[in-house]
NUMI-612954 format. One record per residue (C-alpha): x, y, z negated. Coordinates in steps of 0.2 Angstrom, whole numbers, plus 5000, padded with zeros to 4 digits. Example, Ala and Ser with C-alpha at 12.3 -4.5 7.8 and 13.67 -1.06 7.14 Angstrom:
! residues 2
506249784961506849954964
//
This chain:
! residues 165
549051424820550951444825551851304834553051284848553251144861554951064865555550924875555450754867557150674864557750494859557750564841555850574842555550394846554850354829553550494830553150434848552750264840551650354828550750444842550550284852549550214837548650374835548050374853547150204851545350244852544150134841542250174844541250214829540750054820542249954827543549894816545150014817546649934824548149884813549949944817550449774822549549804838551049904843552049744845550849694860552049714876550549804885550649934873552449934868553049974885552350154883553850184870555150044872556750114879556150294879557350414888557450314903557550394921555850474925555250484907554650654902553850714886553550854874553150874856552051014848552951064832552551184817553551324810554451204799554851084814553650954809552850864824551050884827550650794843551550734858551250704877552250594888552250534906553150374911553250284928552750094929552849984944551649854951552549714942552349804925550749904926550150024913548250034908548150194919549250134934548850184951550550184960552450164958552750354960551350414949551850434931550550384917550150514904549950474886549450604873548950604854548850744841548850714822547050714816547250874806547850974821546450924833545351044841546551194839547151204857548751094856548050974869547751114881549551174878550351004879549450964896549951124903551751094898551850924905551050974921552351114923553750984919553050854932552950994945554751044942555250864944554350844961552850734955551250764965550050664954549850594936548650464929547950414913546850284904545550344892544050254884542450344890541850344872543250474868542150614875543250754868544850674877543850644893543150834893544950894891545650794905544250844917544651024913546350994920545650914936545750734931544450634940543950444938544750324951544350164943543950054927545149934919544349834905543549964893544450114899544350224914545750274925545950454929547150544941547550734944548450834956549950904947549951054959548151104955548151104936
//
């Protein structure tokens, strides 16, 4: 499968909304989410105003330039915590890949690219939130050195050292 990874721009916001929705994990047997969940301020903050200082993101695109998946990292502060918040200076990772492209190495490539971008910008750690039932995602994150540091609701918070990935 041929693809390229490029930096996310403001022109990609609509796809980033799609990927935010795609990233919502519903365990088997649970009613899937509807798109109106993206109006929830606790979720919307992951994409709203994309392109602000500190935002970093990448898209995997196919040969025709069609997006296949994305990875982003965004800073939050203690007054506006994300689900995977650990500190004001630790960006929170968000990633999703369209279902037809999963299991083909895109997640590995996107995480590698993000870690390099974070390192270049001087970040030392990155966090995320993941449902423990999403075992494929948990395994992928562990491969890159993410370790559990806490639990928020039904999700585990994981942190990795940017330097060691």
